[in-house]
mmCIF file of the N, C-alpha and C atoms, coordinates in Angstrom:
data_MODEL
# 
_entry.id   MODEL 
# 
loop_
_atom_site.group_PDB 
_atom_site.id 
_atom_site.type_symbol 
_atom_site.label_atom_id 
_atom_site.label_alt_id 
_atom_site.label_comp_id 
_atom_site.label_asym_id 
_atom_site.label_entity_id 
_atom_site.label_seq_id 
_atom_site.pdbx_PDB_ins_code 
_atom_site.Cartn_x 
_atom_site.Cartn_y 
_atom_site.Cartn_z 
_atom_site.occupancy 
_atom_site.B_iso_or_equiv 
_atom_site.pdbx_formal_charge 
_atom_site.auth_seq_id 
_atom_site.auth_comp_id 
_atom_site.auth_asym_id 
_atom_site.auth_atom_id 
_atom_site.pdbx_PDB_model_num 
ATOM 1   N N  . MET A 1 1  ? 38.386 85.425  -98.540  1.00 0.00 ? 1  MET A N  1 
ATOM 2   C CA . MET A 1 1  ? 39.598 86.117  -98.156  1.00 0.00 ? 1  MET A CA 1 
ATOM 3   C C  . MET A 1 1  ? 40.685 85.082  -97.862  1.00 0.00 ? 1  MET A C  1 
ATOM 4   N N  . THR A 1 2  ? 41.861 85.337  -98.328  1.00 0.00 ? 2  THR A N  1 
ATOM 5   C CA . THR A 1 2  ? 42.986 84.448  -98.108  1.00 0.00 ? 2  THR A CA 1 
ATOM 6   C C  . THR A 1 2  ? 43.481 84.589  -96.672  1.00 0.00 ? 2  THR A C  1 
ATOM 7   N N  . THR A 1 3  ? 43.877 83.506  -96.086  1.00 0.00 ? 3  THR A N  1 
ATOM 8   C CA . THR A 1 3  ? 44.408 83.545  -94.720  1.00 0.00 ? 3  THR A CA 1 
ATOM 9   C C  . THR A 1 3  ? 45.866 83.125  -94.740  1.00 0.00 ? 3  THR A C  1 
ATOM 10  N N  . ALA A 1 4  ? 46.578 83.524  -93.700  1.00 0.00 ? 4  ALA A N  1 
ATOM 11  C CA . ALA A 1 4  ? 47.981 83.156  -93.543  1.00 0.00 ? 4  ALA A CA 1 
ATOM 12  C C  . ALA A 1 4  ? 48.181 82.617  -92.134  1.00 0.00 ? 4  ALA A C  1 
ATOM 13  N N  . LYS A 1 5  ? 49.034 81.653  -92.009  1.00 0.00 ? 5  LYS A N  1 
ATOM 14  C CA . LYS A 1 5  ? 49.326 81.053  -90.711  1.00 0.00 ? 5  LYS A CA 1 
ATOM 15  C C  . LYS A 1 5  ? 50.468 81.830  -90.058  1.00 0.00 ? 5  LYS A C  1 
ATOM 16  N N  . ILE A 1 6  ? 50.282 82.155  -88.775  1.00 0.00 ? 6  ILE A N  1 
ATOM 17  C CA . ILE A 1 6  ? 51.323 82.864  -88.024  1.00 0.00 ? 6  ILE A CA 1 
ATOM 18  C C  . ILE A 1 6  ? 51.536 82.171  -86.686  1.00 0.00 ? 6  ILE A C  1 
ATOM 19  N N  . ALA A 1 7  ? 52.605 82.511  -86.039  1.00 0.00 ? 7  ALA A N  1 
ATOM 20  C CA . ALA A 1 7  ? 52.865 82.029  -84.687  1.00 0.00 ? 7  ALA A CA 1 
ATOM 21  C C  . ALA A 1 7  ? 52.919 83.244  -83.772  1.00 0.00 ? 7  ALA A C  1 
ATOM 22  N N  . ILE A 1 8  ? 52.293 83.137  -82.609  1.00 0.00 ? 8  ILE A N  1 
ATOM 23  C CA . ILE A 1 8  ? 52.310 84.252  -81.661  1.00 0.00 ? 8  ILE A CA 1 
ATOM 24  C C  . ILE A 1 8  ? 52.727 83.745  -80.287  1.00 0.00 ? 8  ILE A C  1 
ATOM 25  N N  . THR A 1 9  ? 53.134 84.670  -79.448  1.00 0.00 ? 9  THR A N  1 
ATOM 26  C CA . THR A 1 9  ? 53.480 84.371  -78.072  1.00 0.00 ? 9  THR A CA 1 
ATOM 27  C C  . THR A 1 9  ? 52.569 85.205  -77.193  1.00 0.00 ? 9  THR A C  1 
ATOM 28  N N  . MET A 1 10 ? 51.988 84.585  -76.160  1.00 0.00 ? 10 MET A N  1 
ATOM 29  C CA . MET A 1 10 ? 51.149 85.339  -75.236  1.00 0.00 ? 10 MET A CA 1 
ATOM 30  C C  . MET A 1 10 ? 51.327 84.797  -73.832  1.00 0.00 ? 10 MET A C  1 
ATOM 31  N N  . GLU A 1 11 ? 50.958 85.613  -72.874  1.00 0.00 ? 11 GLU A N  1 
ATOM 32  C CA . GLU A 1 11 ? 51.073 85.215  -71.471  1.00 0.00 ? 11 GLU A CA 1 
ATOM 33  C C  . GLU A 1 11 ? 50.158 84.029  -71.199  1.00 0.00 ? 11 GLU A C  1 
ATOM 34  N N  . GLU A 1 12 ? 50.603 83.155  -70.313  1.00 0.00 ? 12 GLU A N  1 
ATOM 35  C CA . GLU A 1 12 ? 49.833 81.950  -70.016  1.00 0.00 ? 12 GLU A CA 1 
ATOM 36  C C  . GLU A 1 12 ? 48.451 82.282  -69.464  1.00 0.00 ? 12 GLU A C  1 
ATOM 37  N N  . GLY A 1 13 ? 48.350 83.317  -68.659  1.00 0.00 ? 13 GLY A N  1 
ATOM 38  C CA . GLY A 1 13 ? 47.058 83.700  -68.097  1.00 0.00 ? 13 GLY A CA 1 
ATOM 39  C C  . GLY A 1 13 ? 46.079 84.131  -69.174  1.00 0.00 ? 13 GLY A C  1 
ATOM 40  N N  . THR A 1 14 ? 46.586 84.875  -70.140  1.00 0.00 ? 14 THR A N  1 
ATOM 41  C CA . THR A 1 14 ? 45.746 85.309  -71.263  1.00 0.00 ? 14 THR A CA 1 
ATOM 42  C C  . THR A 1 14 ? 45.321 84.102  -72.083  1.00 0.00 ? 14 THR A C  1 
ATOM 43  N N  . LEU A 1 15 ? 46.236 83.191  -72.319  1.00 0.00 ? 15 LEU A N  1 
ATOM 44  C CA . LEU A 1 15 ? 45.918 81.982  -73.077  1.00 0.00 ? 15 LEU A CA 1 
ATOM 45  C C  . LEU A 1 15 ? 44.866 81.154  -72.348  1.00 0.00 ? 15 LEU A C  1 
ATOM 46  N N  . HIS A 1 16 ? 44.985 81.046  -71.039  1.00 0.00 ? 16 HIS A N  1 
ATOM 47  C CA . HIS A 1 16 ? 44.000 80.293  -70.250  1.00 0.00 ? 16 HIS A CA 1 
ATOM 48  C C  . HIS A 1 16 ? 42.614 80.933  -70.389  1.00 0.00 ? 16 HIS A C  1 
ATOM 49  N N  . ARG A 1 17 ? 42.552 82.257  -70.297  1.00 0.00 ? 17 ARG A N  1 
ATOM 50  C CA . ARG A 1 17 ? 41.264 82.950  -70.442  1.00 0.00 ? 17 ARG A CA 1 
ATOM 51  C C  . ARG A 1 17 ? 40.693 82.722  -71.847  1.00 0.00 ? 17 ARG A C  1 
ATOM 52  N N  . LEU A 1 18 ? 41.554 82.762  -72.840  1.00 0.00 ? 18 LEU A N  1 
ATOM 53  C CA . LEU A 1 18 ? 41.130 82.508  -74.217  1.00 0.00 ? 18 LEU A CA 1 
ATOM 54  C C  . LEU A 1 18 ? 40.584 81.084  -74.360  1.00 0.00 ? 18 LEU A C  1 
ATOM 55  N N  . ASP A 1 19 ? 41.290 80.135  -73.790  1.00 0.00 ? 19 ASP A N  1 
ATOM 56  C CA . ASP A 1 19 ? 40.845 78.743  -73.856  1.00 0.00 ? 19 ASP A CA 1 
ATOM 57  C C  . ASP A 1 19 ? 39.503 78.542  -73.157  1.00 0.00 ? 19 ASP A C  1 
ATOM 58  N N  . MET A 1 20 ? 39.260 79.292  -72.093  1.00 0.00 ? 20 MET A N  1 
ATOM 59  C CA . MET A 1 20 ? 37.969 79.201  -71.404  1.00 0.00 ? 20 MET A CA 1 
ATOM 60  C C  . MET A 1 20 ? 36.835 79.685  -72.312  1.00 0.00 ? 20 MET A C  1 
ATOM 61  N N  . LEU A 1 21 ? 37.092 80.729  -73.099  1.00 0.00 ? 21 LEU A N  1 
ATOM 62  C CA . LEU A 1 21 ? 36.082 81.218  -74.044  1.00 0.00 ? 21 LEU A CA 1 
ATOM 63  C C  . LEU A 1 21 ? 35.819 80.198  -75.149  1.00 0.00 ? 21 LEU A C  1 
ATOM 64  N N  . VAL A 1 22 ? 36.874 79.539  -75.594  1.00 0.00 ? 22 VAL A N  1 
ATOM 65  C CA . VAL A 1 22 ? 36.708 78.499  -76.616  1.00 0.00 ? 22 VAL A CA 1 
ATOM 66  C C  . VAL A 1 22 ? 35.927 77.327  -76.019  1.00 0.00 ? 22 VAL A C  1 
ATOM 67  N N  . LYS A 1 23 ? 36.270 76.953  -74.799  1.00 0.00 ? 23 LYS A N  1 
ATOM 68  C CA . LYS A 1 23 ? 35.583 75.840  -74.136  1.00 0.00 ? 23 LYS A CA 1 
ATOM 69  C C  . LYS A 1 23 ? 34.100 76.161  -73.934  1.00 0.00 ? 23 LYS A C  1 
ATOM 70  N N  . ALA A 1 24 ? 33.795 77.443  -73.646  1.00 0.00 ? 24 ALA A N  1 
ATOM 71  C CA . ALA A 1 24 ? 32.408 77.869  -73.449  1.00 0.00 ? 24 ALA A CA 1 
ATOM 72  C C  . ALA A 1 24 ? 31.693 78.093  -74.784  1.00 0.00 ? 24 ALA A C  1 
ATOM 73  N N  . ARG A 1 25 ? 32.377 77.835  -75.873  1.00 0.00 ? 25 ARG A N  1 
ATOM 74  C CA . ARG A 1 25 ? 31.849 77.967  -77.232  1.00 0.00 ? 25 ARG A CA 1 
ATOM 75  C C  . ARG A 1 25 ? 31.494 79.407  -77.606  1.00 0.00 ? 25 ARG A C  1 
ATOM 76  N N  . VAL A 1 26 ? 32.197 80.360  -76.968  1.00 0.00 ? 26 VAL A N  1 
ATOM 77  C CA . VAL A 1 26 ? 32.064 81.754  -77.390  1.00 0.00 ? 26 VAL A CA 1 
ATOM 78  C C  . VAL A 1 26 ? 32.743 81.913  -78.748  1.00 0.00 ? 26 VAL A C  1 
ATOM 79  N N  . PHE A 1 27 ? 33.835 81.181  -78.930  1.00 0.00 ? 27 PHE A N  1 
ATOM 80  C CA . PHE A 1 27 ? 34.563 81.126  -80.194  1.00 0.00 ? 27 PHE A CA 1 
ATOM 81  C C  . PHE A 1 27 ? 34.748 79.665  -80.559  1.00 0.00 ? 27 PHE A C  1 
ATOM 82  N N  . PRO A 1 28 ? 34.789 79.361  -81.857  1.00 0.00 ? 28 PRO A N  1 
ATOM 83  C CA . PRO A 1 28 ? 34.965 77.959  -82.248  1.00 0.00 ? 28 PRO A CA 1 
ATOM 84  C C  . PRO A 1 28 ? 36.375 77.430  -81.983  1.00 0.00 ? 28 PRO A C  1 
ATOM 85  N N  . ASN A 1 29 ? 37.353 78.346  -81.981  1.00 0.00 ? 29 ASN A N  1 
ATOM 86  C CA . ASN A 1 29 ? 38.740 77.929  -81.758  1.00 0.00 ? 29 ASN A CA 1 
ATOM 87  C C  . ASN A 1 29 ? 39.592 79.148  -81.424  1.00 0.00 ? 29 ASN A C  1 
ATOM 88  N N  . ARG A 1 30 ? 40.831 78.897  -81.044  1.00 0.00 ? 30 ARG A N  1 
ATOM 89  C CA . ARG A 1 30 ? 41.747 79.998  -80.704  1.00 0.00 ? 30 ARG A CA 1 
ATOM 90  C C  . ARG A 1 30 ? 41.967 80.944  -81.880  1.00 0.00 ? 30 ARG A C  1 
ATOM 91  N N  . SER A 1 31 ? 42.154 80.375  -83.052  1.00 0.00 ? 31 SER A N  1 
ATOM 92  C CA . SER A 1 31 ? 42.445 81.204  -84.223  1.00 0.00 ? 31 SER A CA 1 
ATOM 93  C C  . SER A 1 31 ? 41.340 82.218  -84.483  1.00 0.00 ? 31 SER A C  1 
ATOM 94  N N  . LYS A 1 32 ? 40.087 81.766  -84.415  1.00 0.00 ? 32 LYS A N  1 
ATOM 95  C CA . LYS A 1 32 ? 38.964 82.664  -84.674  1.00 0.00 ? 32 LYS A CA 1 
ATOM 96  C C  . LYS A 1 32 ? 38.884 83.743  -83.595  1.00 0.00 ? 32 LYS A C  1 
ATOM 97  N N  . ALA A 1 33 ? 39.134 83.386  -82.352  1.00 0.00 ? 33 ALA A N  1 
ATOM 98  C CA . ALA A 1 33 ? 39.098 84.348  -81.257  1.00 0.00 ? 33 ALA A CA 1 
ATOM 99  C C  . ALA A 1 33 ? 40.164 85.429  -81.449  1.00 0.00 ? 33 ALA A C  1 
ATOM 100 N N  . ILE A 1 34 ? 41.362 85.005  -81.799  1.00 0.00 ? 34 ILE A N  1 
ATOM 101 C CA . ILE A 1 34 ? 42.456 85.963  -81.990  1.00 0.00 ? 34 ILE A CA 1 
ATOM 102 C C  . ILE A 1 34 ? 42.198 86.814  -83.226  1.00 0.00 ? 34 ILE A C  1 
ATOM 103 N N  . GLN A 1 35 ? 41.711 86.201  -84.294  1.00 0.00 ? 35 GLN A N  1 
ATOM 104 C CA . GLN A 1 35 ? 41.402 86.946  -85.512  1.00 0.00 ? 35 GLN A CA 1 
ATOM 105 C C  . GLN A 1 35 ? 40.350 88.023  -85.230  1.00 0.00 ? 35 GLN A C  1 
ATOM 106 N N  . ASP A 1 36 ? 39.289 87.669  -84.511  1.00 0.00 ? 36 ASP A N  1 
ATOM 107 C CA . ASP A 1 36 ? 38.242 88.639  -84.172  1.00 0.00 ? 36 ASP A CA 1 
ATOM 108 C C  . ASP A 1 36 ? 38.785 89.766  -83.303  1.00 0.00 ? 36 ASP A C  1 
ATOM 109 N N  . ALA A 1 37 ? 39.636 89.419  -82.346  1.00 0.00 ? 37 ALA A N  1 
ATOM 110 C CA . ALA A 1 37 ? 40.201 90.428  -81.454  1.00 0.00 ? 37 ALA A CA 1 
ATOM 111 C C  . ALA A 1 37 ? 41.091 91.411  -82.209  1.00 0.00 ? 37 ALA A C  1 
ATOM 112 N N  . VAL A 1 38 ? 41.920 90.906  -83.100  1.00 0.00 ? 38 VAL A N  1 
ATOM 113 C CA . VAL A 1 38 ? 42.810 91.773  -83.877  1.00 0.00 ? 38 VAL A CA 1 
ATOM 114 C C  . VAL A 1 38 ? 41.995 92.660  -84.811  1.00 0.00 ? 38 VAL A C  1 
ATOM 115 N N  . THR A 1 39 ? 41.002 92.090  -85.461  1.00 0.00 ? 39 THR A N  1 
ATOM 116 C CA . THR A 1 39 ? 40.140 92.868  -86.362  1.00 0.00 ? 39 THR A CA 1 
ATOM 117 C C  . THR A 1 39 ? 39.440 93.990  -85.601  1.00 0.00 ? 39 THR A C  1 
ATOM 118 N N  . GLU A 1 40 ? 38.887 93.647  -84.439  1.00 0.00 ? 40 GLU A N  1 
ATOM 119 C CA . GLU A 1 40 ? 38.203 94.655  -83.619  1.00 0.00 ? 40 GLU A CA 1 
ATOM 120 C C  . GLU A 1 40 ? 39.158 95.773  -83.194  1.00 0.00 ? 40 GLU A C  1 
ATOM 121 N N  . LYS A 1 41 ? 40.353 95.422  -82.795  1.00 0.00 ? 41 LYS A N  1 
ATOM 122 C CA . LYS A 1 41 ? 41.349 96.411  -82.366  1.00 0.00 ? 41 LYS A CA 1 
ATOM 123 C C  . LYS A 1 41 ? 41.738 97.325  -83.527  1.00 0.00 ? 41 LYS A C  1 
ATOM 124 N N  . LEU A 1 42 ? 41.952 96.759  -84.704  1.00 0.00 ? 42 LEU A N  1 
ATOM 125 C CA . LEU A 1 42 ? 42.313 97.565  -85.873  1.00 0.00 ? 42 LEU A CA 1 
ATOM 126 C C  . LEU A 1 42 ? 41.191 98.538  -86.235  1.00 0.00 ? 42 LEU A C  1 
ATOM 127 N N  . GLN A 1 43 ? 39.951 98.077  -86.162  1.00 0.00 ? 43 GLN A N  1 
ATOM 128 C CA . GLN A 1 43 ? 38.812 98.957  -86.454  1.00 0.00 ? 43 GLN A CA 1 
ATOM 129 C C  . GLN A 1 43 ? 38.735 100.096 -85.443  1.00 0.00 ? 43 GLN A C  1 
ATOM 130 N N  . LYS A 1 44 ? 38.987 99.787  -84.182  1.00 0.00 ? 44 LYS A N  1 
ATOM 131 C CA . LYS A 1 44 ? 38.957 100.812 -83.139  1.00 0.00 ? 44 LYS A CA 1 
ATOM 132 C C  . LYS A 1 44 ? 40.050 101.860 -83.375  1.00 0.00 ? 44 LYS A C  1 
ATOM 133 N N  . LEU A 1 45 ? 41.234 101.407 -83.740  1.00 0.00 ? 45 LEU A N  1 
ATOM 134 C CA . LEU A 1 45 ? 42.335 102.330 -84.015  1.00 0.00 ? 45 LEU A CA 1 
ATOM 135 C C  . LEU A 1 45 ? 42.009 103.230 -85.201  1.00 0.00 ? 45 LEU A C  1 
ATOM 136 N N  . GLU A 1 46 ? 41.383 102.658 -86.233  1.00 0.00 ? 46 GLU A N  1 
ATOM 137 C CA . GLU A 1 46 ? 41.005 103.449 -87.409  1.00 0.00 ? 46 GLU A CA 1 
ATOM 138 C C  . GLU A 1 46 ? 39.951 104.488 -87.049  1.00 0.00 ? 46 GLU A C  1 
ATOM 139 N N  . ARG A 1 47 ? 38.968 104.117 -86.221  1.00 0.00 ? 47 ARG A N  1 
ATOM 140 C CA . ARG A 1 47 ? 37.944 105.078 -85.792  1.00 0.00 ? 47 ARG A CA 1 
ATOM 141 C C  . ARG A 1 47 ? 38.575 106.203 -84.977  1.00 0.00 ? 47 ARG A C  1 
ATOM 142 N N  . ASN A 1 48 ? 39.491 105.847 -84.096  1.00 0.00 ? 48 ASN A N  1 
ATOM 143 C CA . ASN A 1 48 ? 40.159 106.856 -83.278  1.00 0.00 ? 48 ASN A CA 1 
ATOM 144 C C  . ASN A 1 48 ? 40.969 107.805 -84.150  1.00 0.00 ? 48 ASN A C  1 
ATOM 145 N N  . ARG A 1 49 ? 41.627 107.267 -85.160  1.00 0.00 ? 49 ARG A N  1 
ATOM 146 C CA . ARG A 1 49 ? 42.419 108.104 -86.062  1.00 0.00 ? 49 ARG A CA 1 
ATOM 147 C C  . ARG A 1 49 ? 41.519 109.082 -86.798  1.00 0.00 ? 49 ARG A C  1 
ATOM 148 N N  . LEU A 1 50 ? 40.362 108.600 -87.249  1.00 0.00 ? 50 LEU A N  1 
ATOM 149 C CA . LEU A 1 50 ? 39.411 109.461 -87.938  1.00 0.00 ? 50 LEU A CA 1 
ATOM 150 C C  . LEU A 1 50 ? 38.909 110.559 -86.999  1.00 0.00 ? 50 LEU A C  1 
ATOM 151 N N  . ALA A 1 51 ? 38.610 110.212 -85.758  1.00 0.00 ? 51 ALA A N  1 
ATOM 152 C CA . ALA A 1 51 ? 38.142 111.195 -84.787  1.00 0.00 ? 51 ALA A CA 1 
ATOM 153 C C  . ALA A 1 51 ? 39.212 112.252 -84.523  1.00 0.00 ? 51 ALA A C  1 
ATOM 154 N N  . ILE A 1 52 ? 40.455 111.821 -84.436  1.00 0.00 ? 52 ILE A N  1 
ATOM 155 C CA . ILE A 1 52 ? 41.553 112.765 -84.202  1.00 0.00 ? 52 ILE A CA 1 
ATOM 156 C C  . ILE A 1 52 ? 41.695 113.719 -85.388  1.00 0.00 ? 52 ILE A C  1 
ATOM 157 N N  . GLU A 1 53 ? 41.612 113.189 -86.595  1.00 0.00 ? 53 GLU A N  1 
ATOM 158 C CA . GLU A 1 53 ? 41.715 114.036 -87.783  1.00 0.00 ? 53 GLU A CA 1 
ATOM 159 C C  . GLU A 1 53 ? 40.528 114.994 -87.874  1.00 0.00 ? 53 GLU A C  1 
ATOM 160 N N  . CYS A 1 54 ? 39.337 114.528 -87.542  1.00 0.00 ? 54 CYS A N  1 
ATOM 161 C CA . CYS A 1 54 ? 38.153 115.396 -87.577  1.00 0.00 ? 54 CYS A CA 1 
ATOM 162 C C  . CYS A 1 54 ? 38.260 116.516 -86.541  1.00 0.00 ? 54 CYS A C  1 
ATOM 163 N N  . ALA A 1 55 ? 38.858 116.218 -85.401  1.00 0.00 ? 55 ALA A N  1 
ATOM 164 C CA . ALA A 1 55 ? 39.010 117.225 -84.354  1.00 0.00 ? 55 ALA A CA 1 
ATOM 165 C C  . ALA A 1 55 ? 39.928 118.362 -84.799  1.00 0.00 ? 55 ALA A C  1 
ATOM 166 N N  . LYS A 1 56 ? 40.786 118.099 -85.765  1.00 0.00 ? 56 LYS A N  1 
ATOM 167 C CA . LYS A 1 56 ? 41.697 119.124 -86.272  1.00 0.00 ? 56 LYS A CA 1 
ATOM 168 C C  . LYS A 1 56 ? 40.997 120.119 -87.198  1.00 0.00 ? 56 LYS A C  1 
ATOM 169 N N  . LEU A 1 57 ? 39.808 119.755 -87.675  1.00 0.00 ? 57 LEU A N  1 
ATOM 170 C CA . LEU A 1 57 ? 39.101 120.614 -88.623  1.00 0.00 ? 57 LEU A CA 1 
ATOM 171 C C  . LEU A 1 57 ? 38.498 121.820 -87.917  1.00 0.00 ? 57 LEU A C  1 
ATOM 172 N N  . SER A 1 58 ? 38.450 122.931 -88.640  1.00 0.00 ? 58 SER A N  1 
ATOM 173 C CA . SER A 1 58 ? 37.827 124.144 -88.129  1.00 0.00 ? 58 SER A CA 1 
ATOM 174 C C  . SER A 1 58 ? 36.379 124.167 -88.594  1.00 0.00 ? 58 SER A C  1 
ATOM 175 N N  . PRO A 1 59 ? 35.411 124.156 -87.672  1.00 0.00 ? 59 PRO A N  1 
ATOM 176 C CA . PRO A 1 59 ? 34.006 124.178 -88.085  1.00 0.00 ? 59 PRO A CA 1 
ATOM 177 C C  . PRO A 1 59 ? 33.670 125.374 -88.974  1.00 0.00 ? 59 PRO A C  1 
ATOM 178 N N  . ALA A 1 60 ? 34.235 126.539 -88.668  1.00 0.00 ? 60 ALA A N  1 
ATOM 179 C CA . ALA A 1 60 ? 33.953 127.732 -89.469  1.00 0.00 ? 60 ALA A CA 1 
ATOM 180 C C  . ALA A 1 60 ? 34.488 127.567 -90.888  1.00 0.00 ? 60 ALA A C  1 
ATOM 181 N N  . THR A 1 61 ? 35.687 127.051 -91.023  1.00 0.00 ? 61 THR A N  1 
ATOM 182 C CA . THR A 1 61 ? 36.278 126.846 -92.347  1.00 0.00 ? 61 THR A CA 1 
ATOM 183 C C  . THR A 1 61 ? 35.496 125.795 -93.117  1.00 0.00 ? 61 THR A C  1 
ATOM 184 N N  . GLU A 1 62 ? 35.119 124.713 -92.455  1.00 0.00 ? 62 GLU A N  1 
ATOM 185 C CA . GLU A 1 62 ? 34.361 123.658 -93.120  1.00 0.00 ? 62 GLU A CA 1 
ATOM 186 C C  . GLU A 1 62 ? 32.988 124.175 -93.576  1.00 0.00 ? 62 GLU A C  1 
ATOM 187 N N  . ARG A 1 63 ? 32.338 124.999 -92.741  1.00 0.00 ? 63 ARG A N  1 
ATOM 188 C CA . ARG A 1 63 ? 31.050 125.575 -93.127  1.00 0.00 ? 63 ARG A CA 1 
ATOM 189 C C  . ARG A 1 63 ? 31.215 126.474 -94.345  1.00 0.00 ? 63 ARG A C  1 
ATOM 190 N N  . LYS A 1 64 ? 32.280 127.284 -94.318  1.00 0.00 ? 64 LYS A N  1 
ATOM 191 C CA . LYS A 1 64 ? 32.536 128.185 -95.442  1.00 0.00 ? 64 LYS A CA 1 
ATOM 192 C C  . LYS A 1 64 ? 32.728 127.386 -96.732  1.00 0.00 ? 64 LYS A C  1 
ATOM 193 N N  . LEU A 1 65 ? 33.498 126.297 -96.661  1.00 0.00 ? 65 LEU A N  1 
ATOM 194 C CA . LEU A 1 65 ? 33.722 125.464 -97.842  1.00 0.00 ? 65 LEU A CA 1 
ATOM 195 C C  . LEU A 1 65 ? 32.418 124.805 -98.308  1.00 0.00 ? 65 LEU A C  1 
ATOM 196 N N  . ALA A 1 66 ? 31.600 124.373 -97.361  1.00 0.00 ? 66 ALA A N  1 
ATOM 197 C CA . ALA A 1 66 ? 30.342 123.708 -97.716  1.00 0.00 ? 66 ALA A CA 1 
ATOM 198 C C  . ALA A 1 66 ? 29.366 124.679 -98.366  1.00 0.00 ? 66 ALA A C  1 
ATOM 199 N N  . GLU A 1 67 ? 29.408 125.928 -97.919  1.00 0.00 ? 67 GLU A N  1 
ATOM 200 C CA . GLU A 1 67 ? 28.472 126.921 -98.439  1.00 0.00 ? 67 GLU A CA 1 
ATOM 201 C C  . GLU A 1 67 ? 28.992 127.660 -99.661  1.00 0.00 ? 67 GLU A C  1 
ATOM 202 N N  . GLU A 1 68 ? 30.242 127.394 -100.020 1.00 0.00 ? 68 GLU A N  1 
ATOM 203 C CA . GLU A 1 68 ? 30.839 128.064 -101.166 1.00 0.00 ? 68 GLU A CA 1 
ATOM 204 C C  . GLU A 1 68 ? 30.006 127.801 -102.420 1.00 0.00 ? 68 GLU A C  1 
ATOM 205 N N  . GLY A 1 69 ? 29.625 128.852 -103.077 1.00 0.00 ? 69 GLY A N  1 
ATOM 206 C CA . GLY A 1 69 ? 28.846 128.723 -104.289 1.00 0.00 ? 69 GLY A CA 1 
ATOM 207 C C  . GLY A 1 69 ? 27.357 128.579 -104.048 1.00 0.00 ? 69 GLY A C  1 
ATOM 208 N N  . MET A 1 70 ? 26.943 128.524 -102.796 1.00 0.00 ? 70 MET A N  1 
ATOM 209 C CA . MET A 1 70 ? 25.527 128.360 -102.489 1.00 0.00 ? 70 MET A CA 1 
ATOM 210 C C  . MET A 1 70 ? 24.736 129.652 -102.684 1.00 0.00 ? 70 MET A C  1 
ATOM 211 N N  . ASP A 1 71 ? 25.394 130.812 -102.623 1.00 0.00 ? 71 ASP A N  1 
ATOM 212 C CA . ASP A 1 71 ? 24.680 132.086 -102.751 1.00 0.00 ? 71 ASP A CA 1 
ATOM 213 C C  . ASP A 1 71 ? 23.883 132.153 -104.052 1.00 0.00 ? 71 ASP A C  1 
ATOM 214 N N  . GLU A 1 72 ? 24.506 131.777 -105.151 1.00 0.00 ? 72 GLU A N  1 
ATOM 215 C CA . GLU A 1 72 ? 23.820 131.806 -106.446 1.00 0.00 ? 72 GLU A CA 1 
ATOM 216 C C  . GLU A 1 72 ? 22.670 130.803 -106.466 1.00 0.00 ? 72 GLU A C  1 
ATOM 217 N N  . GLU A 1 73 ? 22.891 129.621 -105.922 1.00 0.00 ? 73 GLU A N  1 
ATOM 218 C CA . GLU A 1 73 ? 21.844 128.612 -105.905 1.00 0.00 ? 73 GLU A CA 1 
ATOM 219 C C  . GLU A 1 73 ? 20.687 129.032 -105.009 1.00 0.00 ? 73 GLU A C  1 
ATOM 220 N N  . LEU A 1 74 ? 20.980 129.637 -103.884 1.00 0.00 ? 74 LEU A N  1 
ATOM 221 C CA . LEU A 1 74 ? 19.929 130.062 -102.968 1.00 0.00 ? 74 LEU A CA 1 
ATOM 222 C C  . LEU A 1 74 ? 19.033 131.113 -103.595 1.00 0.00 ? 74 LEU A C  1 
ATOM 223 N N  . ALA A 1 75 ? 19.590 131.965 -104.434 1.00 0.00 ? 75 ALA A N  1 
ATOM 224 C CA . ALA A 1 75 ? 18.801 133.006 -105.089 1.00 0.00 ? 75 ALA A CA 1 
ATOM 225 C C  . ALA A 1 75 ? 17.772 132.387 -106.049 1.00 0.00 ? 75 ALA A C  1 
ATOM 226 N N  . GLN A 1 76 ? 18.056 131.194 -106.534 1.00 0.00 ? 76 GLN A N  1 
ATOM 227 C CA . GLN A 1 76 ? 17.156 130.540 -107.476 1.00 0.00 ? 76 GLN A CA 1 
ATOM 228 C C  . GLN A 1 76 ? 16.064 129.731 -106.767 1.00 0.00 ? 76 GLN A C  1 
ATOM 229 N N  . TRP A 1 77 ? 16.204 129.489 -105.478 1.00 0.00 ? 77 TRP A N  1 
ATOM 230 C CA . TRP A 1 77 ? 15.207 128.699 -104.755 1.00 0.00 ? 77 TRP A CA 1 
ATOM 231 C C  . TRP A 1 77 ? 13.959 129.538 -104.474 1.00 0.00 ? 77 TRP A C  1 
ATOM 232 N N  . PRO A 1 78 ? 12.789 128.948 -104.540 1.00 0.00 ? 78 PRO A N  1 
ATOM 233 C CA . PRO A 1 78 ? 11.572 129.716 -104.268 1.00 0.00 ? 78 PRO A CA 1 
ATOM 234 C C  . PRO A 1 78 ? 11.428 130.038 -102.788 1.00 0.00 ? 78 PRO A C  1 
ATOM 235 N N  . GLU A 1 79 ? 10.760 131.134 -102.476 1.00 0.00 ? 79 GLU A N  1 
ATOM 236 C CA . GLU A 1 79 ? 10.480 131.515 -101.094 1.00 0.00 ? 79 GLU A CA 1 
ATOM 237 C C  . GLU A 1 79 ? 9.364  130.640 -100.565 1.00 0.00 ? 79 GLU A C  1 
ATOM 238 N N  . TYR A 1 80 ? 9.435  130.261 -99.321  1.00 0.00 ? 80 TYR A N  1 
ATOM 239 C CA . TYR A 1 80 ? 8.364  129.480 -98.696  1.00 0.00 ? 80 TYR A CA 1 
ATOM 240 C C  . TYR A 1 80 ? 7.762  130.267 -97.563  1.00 0.00 ? 80 TYR A C  1 
# 
């Protein structure tokens, strides 16, 4: 994956905490720590968006759509 260099501004306290994680070898460097944090945040936002969209769905309507056309197929299935 191609990377791009950026410049960011952050509070000194946050930077100090980040540097402590790098010093403790939780992350190899600041860039990797920030990259992981941004990636994690974006994934969380995408999951939340999906959950919000799913909450808008009507279970009854979705069931009806899923079962559409199943009547003919069910008649062909053997009885157990």
